[in-house]
Structures are given as C-alpha cells and as structure tokens.
C-alpha positions in Angstrom: 20.0 -2.4 -7.1 16.1 -2.7 -5.0 16.1 -6.6 -6.1 19.2 -7.6 -5.0 18.6 -5.4 -1.6 15.1 -7.6 -0.9 16.6 -10.9 -2.6 19.1 -10.8 -0.1 17.3 -9.7 2.9 14.9 -12.8 2.0 17.7 -15.0 2.0 19.4 -14.0 5.4 15.7 -14.9 6.8 15.3 -18.3 5.0 18.6 -19.7 5.4 18.4 -23.1 3.9 14.4 -23.4 3.7 11.4 -22.4 5.9 10.9 -25.6 8.1 7.4 -24.3 8.5 6.8 -25.6 4.9 7.9 -29.3 5.1 5.0 -29.5 7.2 1.5 -29.1 5.1 0.6 -28.5 1.7 0.4 -24.4 0.5 -3.2 -23.1 0.2 -4.3 -20.2 -1.0 -3.9 -17.2 1.7 -4.6 -13.9 2.2 -2.8 -11.2 5.2 -3.4 -7.6 6.4 -0.4 -5.7 7.2 -1.6 -3.2 9.9 -0.5 -0.4 11.5 -0.2 -0.4 15.5 1.2 3.2 15.7 0.6 6.6 13.9 3.6 7.7 10.9 4.6 7.9 7.3 4.7 5.1 5.0 8.1 4.2 3.2 9.2 0.7 1.9 6.6 0.4 -0.6 8.5 0.1 -3.5 11.3 -2.4 -2.1 8.1 -4.5 -1.1 6.7 -4.2 -4.6 10.0 -5.6 -5.7 10.0 -8.7 -3.6 6.1 -9.2 -4.5 7.6 -9.3 -8.2 10.4 -12.1 -6.9 8.2 -14.2 -5.1 5.1 -14.3 -6.9 2.3 -13.0 -4.4 0.6 -9.7 -4.7 0.0 -6.6 -3.0 -2.6 -4.2 -2.7 -1.8 -0.9 -1.2 -4.2 1.1 1.3 -1.2 3.6 1.9 1.9 4.6 -0.7 5.1 5.9 -0.6 5.0 9.5 1.6 1.6 9.1 3.0 0.3 9.3 6.4 -1.0 6.5 8.1 -3.0 6.2 11.6 -3.2 3.4 14.3 -5.5 0.8 12.8 -5.0 1.4 9.1 -4.6 -1.4 6.7 -1.5 -0.5 5.0 -1.5 -3.4 2.4 -3.4 -6.3 1.5 -1.1 -9.3 0.5 -2.3 -12.6 -1.4 -0.5 -15.7 -2.6 0.0 -19.3 -1.2 0.2 -19.6 2.3 3.9 -20.7 2.3 5.0 -17.4 0.7 3.3 -15.1 2.9 4.7 -16.9 5.7 7.9 -17.0 4.2 8.4 -13.4 3.3 6.2 -12.1 6.4 9.4 -10.9 8.4 11.1 -9.6 5.3 7.9 -7.5 4.4 7.5 -6.2 8.1 11.4 -5.0 8.5 11.4 -3.3 5.2 8.4 -1.2 6.1 9.4 -0.7 9.6 12.9 0.6 8.9 11.8 3.0 6.1 8.4 4.3 7.9 10.4 5.2 11.2 13.1 7.2 9.0 9.8 8.6 7.0 8.1 9.6 10.2 11.0 11.2 12.0 11.8 12.8 8.9 8.6 14.3 8.1 8.6 16.0 11.7 11.7 17.9 10.9 10.5 18.9 7.5 6.9 20.3 9.4 9.3 22.4 11.7 11.1 23.7 8.5 8.4 24.7 6.0 7.4 27.8 7.6 10.8 29.3 6.6 11.4 28.0 3.3 14.5 25.8 4.8 15.4 22.6 2.9 15.9 19.7 4.8 18.7 17.2 4.2 20.2 14.2 5.2 23.5 12.9 5.7 26.4 9.9 5.2 25.6 8.6 8.5 23.7 5.7 7.4 24.2 2.3 8.3 26.6 0.0 5.9 25.3 -0.9 3.2 21.8 0.5 3.6 22.8 4.0 2.3 20.7 4.1 -0.4 17.7 2.5 1.1 17.9 5.0 4.2 18.3 8.1 1.8 15.5 6.6 -0.2 13.0 6.5 3.3 14.3 10.1 3.8 13.1 11.4 0.2 9.8 9.5 1.5 9.6 11.9 4.9 10.1 15.1 2.6 13.5 15.7 3.1 16.3 16.1 -0.1 19.4 13.7 -0.2 22.9 15.4 0.5 25.6 13.6 -1.4 25.3 9.8 -1.9 28.8 9.6 -1.6 32.6 11.3 -2.3 31.5 11.1 -6.1 28.7 13.2 -6.1 30.5 16.5 -4.9 33.9 17.8 -3.6 33.1 18.5 0.1 36.3 20.0 1.6 35.7 19.2 5.4 37.8 20.0 8.2 40.0 17.1 8.3 40.6 18.1 4.1 41.8 21.6 5.2 44.3 20.6 7.4 46.0 19.0 4.5 45.4 21.9 2.5 48.0 24.9 2.1 46.0 27.2 -0.1 42.6 27.1 -0.2 42.0 29.3 -3.4 44.5 27.2 -5.3 43.3 23.9 -4.2 39.6 25.1 -5.5 40.9 26.3 -8.5 42.8 23.4 -9.5 39.8 21.4 -8.5 37.6 23.0 -11.0 39.8 21.6 -13.7 39.7 18.3 -12.4 36.2 17.4 -11.0 32.9 17.3 -13.2 31.7 20.4 -14.7 28.1 20.0 -12.9 29.8 19.0 -9.7 29.6 21.6 -6.7 32.1 22.4 -4.5 31.1 22.7 0.0 33.4 23.7 2.3 32.9 23.2 5.8 33.5 26.0 8.5 33.8 25.9 12.0 34.1 29.6 12.4 33.2 32.9 10.7 36.8 33.6 9.6 36.7 30.0 7.6 33.3 30.9 6.2 34.5 34.2 5.1 37.7 32.4 3.4 35.9 29.6 1.5 33.3 32.2 0.0 36.3 34.4 -1.2 38.2 31.3 -2.6 34.9 30.5 -4.4 33.2 27.4 -2.5 29.7 27.3 -4.3 28.3 26.1 -0.9 29.3 26.8 2.9 28.7 24.6 5.5 28.5 25.7 9.2 29.2 23.2 11.2 28.6 23.2 15.1 27.8 27.0 15.3 25.3 28.7 17.1 22.3 30.4 15.6 23.5 33.6 16.1 27.2 33.1 14.8 25.1 31.6 11.7 22.9 34.7 11.3 26.1 36.8 11.1 27.3 34.4 7.9 24.2 34.7 6.6 24.3 38.4 6.7 28.0 38.8 5.1 26.9 35.9 2.8 23.9 38.0 1.8 25.6 41.7 1.5 28.8 40.2 -0.4 28.2 36.4 -2.0 24.5 36.3 -2.5 25.1 32.9 -5.2 26.6 30.6 -2.5 24.5 28.2 -0.5 24.4 28.4 3.0 24.0 24.8 5.0 24.0 24.6 9.0 24.9 21.3 10.2 25.7 19.6 13.7 24.0 19.1 17.1 20.4 19.4 15.0 17.6 18.0 16.6 13.9 18.8 16.7 14.2 20.8 19.6 16.9 23.2 18.1 16.4 22.8 14.6 13.7 25.8 14.4 16.5 27.6 15.7 18.7 27.1 13.3 15.9 27.6 10.4 15.6 31.2 11.4 19.5 31.9 10.8 18.1 32.4 7.4 20.4 29.4 6.2 19.3 27.5 2.5 19.3 24.3 4.0 19.9 22.3 7.0 21.3 18.9 7.4 21.0 16.1 9.8 22.4 12.6 10.3 19.5 12.1 13.1 16.7 11.9 10.5 18.4 7.8 10.3 20.3 7.3 13.5 17.3 8.4 15.8 14.7 7.3 14.4 12.7 5.0 16.8 11.0 2.1 14.9 7.0 2.5 15.0 4.9 -0.7 15.1 2.9 -2.3 12.6 2.1 -6.0 12.3 0.8 -9.1 9.5 -2.4 -10.9 10.2 -3.3 -13.9 8.2 -7.3 -14.3 7.3 
C-alpha cells in the first residue's frame, strides 16, 4: 500500500517525464533535507519506500516521531542528480504533510499526558489519504480510531433515527458482527448515554457536550457500568481539550488533528 501510494504521488508530479533530464547528463549528487521550523517528523517510512523504488539512498538525521528544530538536517539523500531532482517535491510533500499532522497531534498529546487520557483521531481525512494521515497522527502520539466502517460498529445519531429498539438492535448485532468488534453508541444527551450503557454498548461517545455534562456521565458510569469506556468528541480544540480531559473520560477524539494542521516548513538543498 505504501509503495503504491508513493509511486502514484511521484507519477503525478513527473507526468510524461522530467524535462530537466533532457538537457544534461546526470551526475552523482547529494542533497540535504533541512528543517526551516520546529516540529515532529513523520513520513520516513514513505520516503524510504520511494528511495527503494527510485534507487537513491537516504541517511536519516531524525526518525518518525522524533522532535526536530529549525536548522536540523532531517535527511541526506544520495544518488544521481536526475533522480534526486525528480523526487524532490514528492519527498518534501510527503514529509511536510505527515510532519505537520504529527506536530499538531503532539501538542494535543502533551496536554493530555498528565490525565492519562488517550487521544484519538477520526475518519475526517482527505479522500484516499486516510492510511497516510492516520499514520501521521500515530507519529504524533495519537491512537487510531477506526479506519473504516468495518473496524467496529458505531451507532451515530443518524443511525439511531433508524433504530426503534436499541437494546434489541445491539443484541442482534452481537450475533452478526465479528467477536472482537466493539459497539460504540454516540450520545448527545445524558439520557441517551444512560440508555446506551443499559443496552450493552462497549463504548459511549459523549458528542458535542460541555465538560460539566460529561463529568456527570463519567460519575454515573463509574457507579453503574465501570466496564464501559467513555469517549468525548465534538468541538475539541487545543484551547478546550484540557477541560474535557479533566472530566474523567477514557479517550478524546478530534478531527482537528488532521484538518486543522498547518504546514510547517522544510526544504531540499543540493551540495
């Protein structure tokens, strides 16, 4: 999957061929990938796959999930000049995209660490980039939520509109879905959360609630259904996430890890 991704990414940039290579013969070359801002690196696995496909060497100064500072040499590329210049933008795009997500994710993780709350990503990813973007959140310290509809059964508010009897539905679902698959119910109110617990859900998502509301649900869960996991989601930002962590939930999910990540800066310099 990674090789297919990097191959198609490069093909998009190269088109029918790099016109630069038509002019002069190739020479042995060396290039440095240099950080122009601080961050957390991600994308190493993908660049390594590209290097294998295109036949150039990479020596890493930093590895996935490691912190870097402005001015650090993140990687040294060696190969023929035609190849290094052909892959330049693809290498940088991979590293910039993934590292930007990892960098923002790490900021969230650092806030949650004192509370022992897991940070989860979501399915709010760019089309066809889910595996890549969720890999980037892992590099930043997050835990992946489900990759797709086949991972676990999440019953959202839209699903609830189609279900007449939640308890019966969950009982039937247990006979249909894989033994290892969890059932999560999205709750927008305390009453729905209590119903979801009573009906046998494994996880209850407290969606678009304020921290005080979630605190009460946590208290109710602890007293009545201590085996059920609680997740907070909706309107979670760097500014608000700590208040949600203090509520006592087990995990917090946020789509902003991906869709609010601003690109950091790095460049390639040829020797």
